[in-house]
C-alpha positions in Angstrom: 0.0 0.0 0.0 2.8 2.4 0.9 4.6 1.6 -2.4 1.4 2.5 -4.3 1.1 5.8 -2.5 4.8 6.6 -3.2 4.5 5.7 -6.8 1.4 7.9 -7.1 3.1 10.8 -5.4 6.2 10.4 -7.6 4.0 10.3 -10.8 2.2 13.5 -9.7 5.5 15.2 -8.9 6.8 14.1 -12.3 3.8 15.5 -14.1 4.1 18.8 -12.2 7.8 19.1 -13.0 7.3 18.1 -16.6 8.5 20.6 -19.2 8.1 20.1 -23.0 11.2 19.6 -25.0 12.8 22.5 -26.8 11.9 21.2 -30.3 8.2 21.6 -29.4 7.1 25.0 -30.9 5.1 27.4 -28.9 2.6 27.8 -31.6 1.8 24.0 -31.6 0.4 24.0 -28.1 -3.3 24.2 -27.9 -4.7 27.6 -26.8 -1.5 29.5 -27.1 -1.1 32.7 -29.1 2.0 34.0 -30.8 3.9 36.7 -29.0 5.7 39.7 -30.6 9.4 39.9 -30.8 11.1 42.0 -28.1 11.5 45.6 -29.4 14.9 47.3 -29.6 15.9 50.4 -27.7 15.8 52.6 -30.8 12.3 51.3 -31.7 11.1 52.1 -28.2 12.5 55.7 -28.4 10.9 56.2 -31.7 7.5 55.1 -30.4 7.9 57.5 -27.5 8.5 60.4 -29.9 5.5 59.3 -32.0 3.4 59.1 -28.8 4.3 62.7 -27.9 3.4 63.8 -31.5 0.0 62.0 -31.1 -0.7 64.3 -28.1 -0.3 67.3 -30.4 -2.2 66.1 -33.6 -4.9 63.9 -32.0 -6.6 66.8 -30.3 -10.3 66.9 -31.2 -10.5 69.2 -34.3 -13.8 70.7 -33.0 -11.9 71.9 -29.9 -9.0 73.2 -32.0 -11.4 75.1 -34.2 -12.9 76.9 -31.2 -9.4 77.8 -29.9 -8.5 79.2 -33.3 -11.6 81.4 -33.4 -10.9 82.7 -29.9 -7.2 83.4 -30.6 -7.9 85.3 -33.8 -10.7 87.3 -32.3 -9.3 88.3 -29.0 -5.7 88.3 -30.1 -6.6 90.8 -32.9 -8.3 93.0 -30.4 -5.4 92.9 -28.0 -3.0 93.6 -30.9 -5.0 96.7 -31.9 -5.5 98.1 -28.3 -2.4 97.2 -26.4 1.1 98.6 -27.3 2.7 95.2 -27.9 6.4 95.5 -28.4 7.9 94.7 -31.8 9.8 91.4 -32.1 11.5 89.3 -34.7 8.1 87.9 -35.8 6.7 91.4 -36.4 9.0 91.8 -39.5 7.6 90.7 -42.8 11.0 89.5 -44.0 11.6 87.1 -41.1 12.9 83.6 -41.8 9.7 81.8 -40.9 7.5 84.2 -42.9 9.6 84.1 -46.1 10.5 80.4 -46.3 7.6 78.8 -44.4 4.4 80.8 -44.4 4.7 82.0 -48.0 5.4 78.4 -49.0 3.0 76.9 -46.5 0.9 75.0 -49.0 3.9 73.4 -50.6 5.3 72.3 -47.2 1.9 70.9 -46.1 1.1 69.1 -49.3 4.6 67.5 -49.5 4.4 66.0 -46.0 0.7 65.2 -46.0 0.8 63.8 -49.6 3.7 61.5 -48.6 1.8 60.4 -45.5 -1.4 59.7 -47.5 0.5 57.7 -50.1 2.4 55.6 -47.6 -0.6 54.8 -45.3 -3.1 54.3 -48.1 -0.8 51.9 -49.9 -0.8 49.7 -46.7 -4.5 49.6 -45.8 -5.6 49.5 -49.4 -3.2 46.6 -50.1 -1.6 48.4 -53.0 -4.9 48.9 -55.0 -4.2 51.9 -57.2 -7.9 52.9 -57.7 -8.5 53.1 -53.9 -5.2 55.0 -53.3 -6.3 57.6 -55.9 -9.6 58.1 -54.0 -7.6 59.2 -51.0 -5.6 61.7 -53.1 -8.9 63.3 -54.3 -9.1 64.9 -50.8 -5.7 66.7 -51.4 -6.7 67.7 -55.0 -10.0 69.2 -53.7 -8.1 71.0 -50.9 -5.7 72.5 -53.5 -8.6 73.7 -55.6 -10.1 75.3 -52.5 -6.8 77.0 -51.7 -6.4 78.4 -55.2 -10.0 79.6 -55.4 -10.1 81.4 -52.1 -6.7 83.0 -52.2 -7.4 84.4 -55.6 -10.8 85.6 -54.3 -9.0 87.5 -51.5 -6.7 89.2 -54.0 -9.7 90.0 -56.3 -11.6 91.6 -53.5 -8.6 93.7 -52.4 -7.8 94.9 -55.9 -11.4 95.6 -57.0 -13.0 97.2 -53.9 -10.3 99.6 -52.9 -9.1 103.1 -53.5 -5.8 104.9 -53.7 -4.7 107.3 -51.0 -4.1 110.1 -53.5 -7.4 111.3 -55.0 -5.7 112.4 -58.2 -4.5 108.8 -59.0 -7.4 106.9 -60.5 -5.9 103.5 -61.3 -5.4 100.1 -59.9 -3.4 98.9 -56.9 -0.2 98.4 -58.8 -0.2 101.9 -60.3 -1.1 103.4 -56.9 1.8 101.6 -55.1 4.2 102.4 -57.9 3.6 106.1 -57.5 4.3 106.0 -53.8 0.8 106.1 -52.5 -1.2 103.8 -50.2 -3.9 101.4 -51.3 -6.9 101.3 -48.9 -9.0 98.2 -49.2 -10.5 95.3 -47.3 -7.6 92.8 -47.4 -8.7 89.5 -46.1 -5.8 87.8 -44.4 -4.5 85.0 -46.7 -2.0 84.0 -44.0 -4.6 83.4 -41.4 -6.7 81.4 -43.8 -3.8 79.2 -45.1 -2.4 78.6 -41.6 -5.7 77.5 -40.1 -6.7 75.4 -43.1 -3.3 73.7 -43.4 -3.3 72.7 -39.7 -6.9 71.3 -39.9 -5.9 69.2 -42.9 -2.9 67.9 -41.1 -5.0 66.9 -38.1 -7.6 65.2 -40.2 -5.2 63.2 -42.4 -3.1 62.2 -39.4 -6.1 60.2 -38.1 -4.9 57.3 -40.4 -2.3 56.5 -37.7 -5.0 55.6 -35.2 -4.6 51.9 -34.5 -1.6 51.7 -36.9 0.7 49.8 -34.5 -2.0 47.2 -34.0 -1.7 46.0 -37.6 1.4 44.0 -36.7 -0.6 42.2 -34.0 -3.4 41.5 -36.5 -1.0 40.1 -39.0 0.6 37.8 -36.4 -2.8 36.6 -35.1 -4.1 36.1 -38.6 -1.1 33.9 -39.5 -1.7 31.9 -36.4 -5.4 31.4 -37.1 -4.8 30.4 -40.7 -2.0 28.0 -39.7 -4.4 26.3 -37.3 -7.1 26.1 -40.1 -9.7 27.6 -37.8 -13.2 28.1 -39.1 -14.7 31.5 -40.1 -16.5 31.8 -36.8 -13.2 31.5 -34.9 -11.4 34.2 -36.8 -11.3 37.4 -34.8 -9.0 39.7 -36.7 -9.9 42.5 -39.2 -7.8 40.6 -41.8 -10.1 37.5 -41.9 -11.6 38.4 -45.3 -8.3 39.1 -47.1 -7.1 36.8 -49.7 -3.6 35.2 -49.3 -2.3 37.7 -52.0 -3.7 40.7 -50.2 -2.4 39.5 -46.8 1.1 39.1 -48.2 0.9 42.6 -49.8 -0.3 44.1 -46.6 2.6 42.4 -44.7 5.3 43.6 -47.2 4.0 47.2 -47.4 3.5 47.5 -43.7 7.0 46.4 -42.9 8.5 48.6 -45.7 6.5 51.8 -45.2 6.0 52.0 -41.4 9.3 53.7 -40.6 8.6 56.3 -43.3 5.1 56.8 -42.0 6.4 57.6 -38.5 8.9 60.1 -39.9 6.2 61.8 -41.9 4.0 61.9 -38.9 6.7 63.6 -36.8 7.3 66.1 -39.6 3.6 66.9 -39.8 3.6 67.5 -36.0 6.5 69.9 -36.2 4.9 71.7 -39.2 1.6 72.1 -37.3 3.5 73.7 -34.3 5.2 76.1 -36.7 1.8 77.1 -38.2 0.3 77.7 -34.8 3.2 80.0 -33.8 3.0 81.9 -37.0 -0.8 82.2 -36.6 -0.3 83.9 -33.3 2.3 86.3 -34.6 0.1 87.1 -37.6 -2.9 87.7 -35.4 -0.9 90.1 -33.2 1.1 92.1 -35.7 -0.7 92.1 -39.1 -4.0 93.0 -40.7 -7.1 94.3 -38.9 -9.5 92.4 -36.7 -12.3 92.0 -39.3 -9.9 90.9 -42.0 -8.4 88.1 -39.9 -11.7 87.0 -38.4 -13.3 86.6 -41.8 -10.3 84.6 -43.0 -10.5 82.3 -40.0 -14.3 81.7 -40.5 -13.8 80.9 -44.2 -11.1 78.3 -43.3 -13.3 76.7 -40.7 -16.3 76.5 -43.0 -14.3 74.9 -45.8 -12.9 72.3 -43.4 -16.4 71.5 -42.0 -17.9 71.2 -45.5 -15.3 68.8 -46.7 -14.4 66.6 -43.7 -17.7 66.7 -41.9 -20.1 66.7 -44.8 -18.6 65.8 -48.1 -16.3 62.9 -47.1 -18.5 61.6 -44.3 -21.5 61.2 -46.6 -19.4 59.7 -49.4 -20.4 62.4 -51.8 -18.5 62.3 -55.2 -16.9 59.0 -54.3 -14.9 60.7 -51.5 -13.8 58.8 -48.4 -12.2 59.5 -45.0 -8.6 58.8 -44.0 -8.1 55.2 -43.0 -10.9 53.7 -45.1 -9.7 50.8 -47.3 -9.5 47.1 -47.7 -8.2 46.6 -44.1 -10.6 47.9 -41.4 -7.9 48.4 -38.8 -9.6 51.5 -37.3 -12.8 53.4 -37.4 -12.2 56.9 -39.0 -15.3 58.5 -37.4 -14.7 57.2 -33.9 -13.9 59.9 -31.2 -10.2 60.5 -30.5 -10.7 60.2 -26.8 -12.9 57.1 -26.2 -15.0 57.2 -23.1 -13.9 54.9 -20.3 -16.1 51.9 -19.7 -17.6 52.0 -16.3 -17.1 49.0 -14.0 -20.1 46.9 -13.0 -19.8 48.1 -9.4 -20.7 51.6 -10.7 -23.5 50.4 -12.9 -25.2 48.4 -10.2 -28.6 49.4 -8.9 -28.7 51.8 -6.1 -31.1 49.7 -4.0 -28.7 46.7 -4.1 -28.0 45.3 -0.6 -24.5 46.2 0.6 -22.6 43.5 2.6 -19.4 44.5 4.4 -16.5 42.2 3.5 -13.0 41.6 4.5 -10.5 40.1 2.0 -13.4 39.1 -0.2 -15.4 37.3 2.6 -18.6 38.7 4.1 -18.5 39.9 7.7 -21.5 38.9 9.8 -24.5 36.8 8.8 -27.7 37.8 7.0 -31.0 36.1 6.9 -31.9 33.8 4.0 -34.8 36.2 3.0 -32.4 39.1 2.6 -30.0 37.1 0.5 -32.9 35.9 -1.7 -34.2 39.4 -2.2 -30.7 40.5 -3.1 -30.3 37.8 -5.7 -33.7 38.6 -7.2 -33.0 42.3 -7.4 -29.7 41.6 -9.3 -30.2 39.0 -12.0 -27.4 37.3 -13.8 -27.7 39.7 -16.6 -29.0 43.2 -16.3 -30.8 45.3 -18.9 -27.6 47.1 -19.8 -25.9 43.8 -20.7 -23.5 43.7 -17.7 -23.1 40.2 -16.2 -23.5 40.2 -12.4 -22.5 37.0 -10.7 -24.7 35.5 -8.0 -23.9 36.2 -4.4 -21.3 33.9 -2.8 -23.0 34.3 0.5 -26.2 32.9 -0.8 -24.4 29.9 -2.2 -22.8 29.2 1.3 -26.3 29.5 3.0 -27.7 27.1 0.5 -25.1 24.5 1.4 -25.8 25.0 5.1 -29.5 24.5 4.6 -28.9 21.3 2.8 
């Protein structure tokens, strides 16, 4: 008898200390999932920089629009009323104004266009027709920029007058003769700076959920290697063909470093545009001219990104929409935190004092029964509420 007990104990100890051989792959064990490779230090540092850039570009555009309107309105009034000292930014020939603001559309389209091409090539799996759909947004934005900037120049040249009454000619002749041209000059700088920043913020949303694509690829490879059924597949890549999946993997690994660089460049550019907007608001143009320009920029942004692209008019689409549904382009940037079941419980639920998870004191069976009836296993909100452990212990005592 003692020998049998010893043999049993030894077999249990052997099973507890058993370790699979090294030739057994981790993916072959039932229920296991593949793990990502350990990241390098440079990769972690780059992700930290990208995370800080996200804090800048992933502000809700609706909030940013309100901030811009307030800055332009009150900043213009303060610039007209208060004797603000002159600085380097008050000069029209400063470095940022000459090489950045005057070429702001070129800088913006270069970085944003590269970002749109790289990201759309990944989540569209290289399909040229769908990539072109995303470039239609930039083409329309360029048309808007050309139309409104030329309209501002037309209004200034047409509805103005020369400082000298004797000179009855256009703006160029008036300025050539040393006089001053008086007109309503809508601020093109305020318009272009606000519009460029809003475009950068909207197009940058394609990076939401970008890092999760590698996890989706790894899990999808694991699922297909196990030959799981369609019901068991739980990745956004389940409907992709093997060719599309391979294209997605190749382009994601190839373009992701450049996507991050473009994203960092867009962040730096948006910060420069904000600084130049403040300096333009304080030192140049009048309050009505700057306020009208800011309102026009906001209205164009709202018409395109909140109406035209959201409703899929003219075959337009939002950033991030493609073959791979790795993110929801219209989801809020700051998702609401899910409340715990303890906060969603009913207010009339019976409270039982506990210590280390065990109830203190005894309650009557009727109270426990009323508590279980008042909190069913599944509430109307869909939150699962387990049955009371105290009621189970009382049931065992009654038996």
